[in-house]
C-alpha angles and dihedrals in degrees: 000000000000094000092055091049090053089045091054093046089053090051092049091050092059098023097107092054117092091212137033133182121266110246093228108027101030090231121136116248123210122234124227107263093202097061103010093231129130111265093208095045113046122211093232131049113208098191110075089192091059088049090055091047089050091046091051093044091050090051091051092050089047092051092049092048091050089047092055092042089051092052095048097040113037091177092067112109118238121240094024116129116244125195107250093226091051090047094050094048091047092046089051091049091048093048088052091050090048089051089050093048089052090048090050090049093048088049094044096052099068091042090054090048090048092050094049090048089053092048094050089046089053094049090049090048092046090048093049091047091051094044091048091049094048091049091047091050091049091048090051092046089051092047091050093047093048090050090046093049093048090049093050092047091054092050091048093049094050091049094046091051085064100034101047099066087040091057092049092052091048094054090049090051093047088053091053094049100045090123092060096088095151095052113112092192090057092045092051091049093050091053092054090052092049093051091060094048088099095062113105101210096176096051092045092050092051094046123092138187105240133178091238091066121091122248090253093054090046092052092048092052090044088055092050091051089047094049095049090043090053091047092052094044090052093049093047089061093072108010097081092048095047090047091053092048093047092049088051089054090051094045094048093041111122123218088248092055092047090048093051092049093050091046091053090051093050089057091055092045093052092047090051090050093051098043091045094063107125091359102074138043112281093224090062092045092052090050088052094051092051091051091049092054090050094051093047087051088054093053093048096047109032120108116257086242099049106088094153092064092053092045091051089058095060094070100061091042093052093049093051093047093050094050091054093048091048090052093055130083114264107302112187090199085075102027131059105250138177128186124221112208128186123202135205103019168148096102116183095218105035110026091068088056089050089052094046092053093046087051094049090049092042089229123141122219141179123245124201108203136202111232092221094064097047096098141091115007092349086075089071090052088058091051090047090053093055093042091056096051103263127135121239124210138166132258090182129260094307135350098281128133108253107187093099097047121112121252090253094052091045091053093050093048090050095048096045094047093042093050096056095041095047091045090053097041100038089229139094119255114247103157124071129181115193112226112262088358093278113149144164138183090265089053092050091047090053090049090049091049089050088050094243134135115226106240115203124168140243099201120052112200094200089220088131085074107094088215094058116110129207092255094051091047093050096045091049094052096044094046096046099042119106135171110298097014127144115221121207119213135155121233094206094066117097093207090056091053087057096042094051099084089051093046093051093046091048094050094049092046088060090053099256123146110220111221140159120269091253091059092044091053090049088066093065117111091228121044116256116248130207114271092028113138110226126189098161141348092266094051096057095100094042092048094051091060091055108100107143139060134024131271143187120215129204114288112285 
C-alpha cells in the first residue's frame, strides 16, 4: 500500500538514529538494541482490519495532500506519485508562504489606503491653491481696471472742462466767418471741430466706473475716456491759436473787405437759385431767395464803419445756399468734378474688367468707341455701358487721324460710326474725340454737322506708352488732375485696368467727384454747342471762340 511505503520510507529516514521524537509528547523514544526495531511501532500488524483502515486513512491523507498541492501548484502533474515526506514538507512550506502572503496583504492594505488619502489630500490642496491663485489674480485685475478707469475718467473730466467751452466758441466763430472760404485758418479750425464730432460728451459724463462692473467693462470704458481725452488734447493744441487768428481777422476787417466777401457770396447764392430751377425743392429755393434779399438789404443800408453787421449776414446766406446746392443733382459748377474717359474700345477682354471696377467703385465714365469694334458680342458691352450710367461717344470708325480728310469722307465716317454706336446704345451720339487729338476746321465743321462737341483732354495718363506701368499711370493721373479736368485713358490696356482702382481712390482722396463728360459739361455757365472744342470745364468759353487754324493734341 502507498501508506506503508511512505511509512517505511519514514522509518528508513530516521532508522540510523537511536532516538526519535514522540509524535504527541515530543520525548525521544529508545529503540530495542537486540532487534533494532521500534518498540512503539512494531514491524508487524496482526489486525488486517487495522491495516485496511490505516491504508484507507493513508489514501485519504494522500488525496487531501494532493488536493492542496494541486491548488497551490497548478503546474504539478495529476496522477504522479509523490513521496509523503516531501508532500508534507512542501505543504507546510506552502502554508507558511500563504500565511506570509496574508500577513503582507494585511500590512499592505492600510499603507495603500494611506497613500491614496495623501494623494487625494494633495489634489484637494493643489486645487485650492490654484483656485485661490486664480481668484486672487482676478481680484487684482479688477482692482487695477477699476483704478485705471477712474484715473481715465478724472483726466477726461479735467480736459473736457476746458475743451467744451472752447468747442462752443469755435462753432460760433465758424458761423460768423462762413464767407471766409479762402481762409486757411478757418478751414483748419473747422477740421479740428469736425474731428471731435464723434465724442459723445453726454454719455461719457453720465457714465461711471463702479465696483459692480467687470474688468472688461471697466477697461472698455477707460479706453473710451482715454480716446476722447486724446482727441480733445490734440484739438486744443491749435484751436485756441486759430480762434485768436480768426478773431483778429474779424476785428481788423474793414467795411470794404466785409462788403466784398458778402458780395461774392451773393453771386454764388443767386447762381444757385437760378440753376436750381426745376431741380430743387421750391421751399428751399424760396428760403434762399428771402435770404438773398436780406443780405442785399444789409449791403445797401449798413454804415460804412459797421463791418460786423455785414459779416453777420454771411452765415445765414451761406447756409441757405448750401442747402439748395445739396438738394440739386450733381452740378459741377459748385462741386469739384473730374471726368474719366476711355478710348478705342470696346475690348472684349479688358472692357468688362473696366466696367466691373467702375461698378464696384460706383463711379461713372465716358467711353469713346471705334465703330469697327461695335459688332457681335461687343454690342452687349455698349448696352451695359449705358445701363450702368456711363456716357458713350465716338472716336470715329477706326483710330486714324482725320484732320486731312475731305468733307465727303468725314461725313461718311461720322455717319457710319454714329449709326452702329447709336443702334447699340439706343441714344444719339453727341460726343466726339478726334484720334490723337488732331483737328482742323473741316473736322470741327463735320462734328458740328453731326451735332457733336469735340472732347479733348487736359490730363494725359500716358497709358498709350507700352512701357507705362499701372503704378506710373495712376501716379500721373492723380498728380495732374484738377477740378474740371478731363482725363484720357484706354480701356484696351492691361496696365490701365490694374491702375484704375488706385486712380479712383486717389482722385476721391483729393476731394474730386468723378462724373461723365455730359455731367461735367452741364456745370458750364454757358451751354455747350456742337463743334465746340473742350479740354476742361474751365476752357469751354475760350474754346468756343476758336474758329481758325489747325492743331495737334497730345497722343491719345
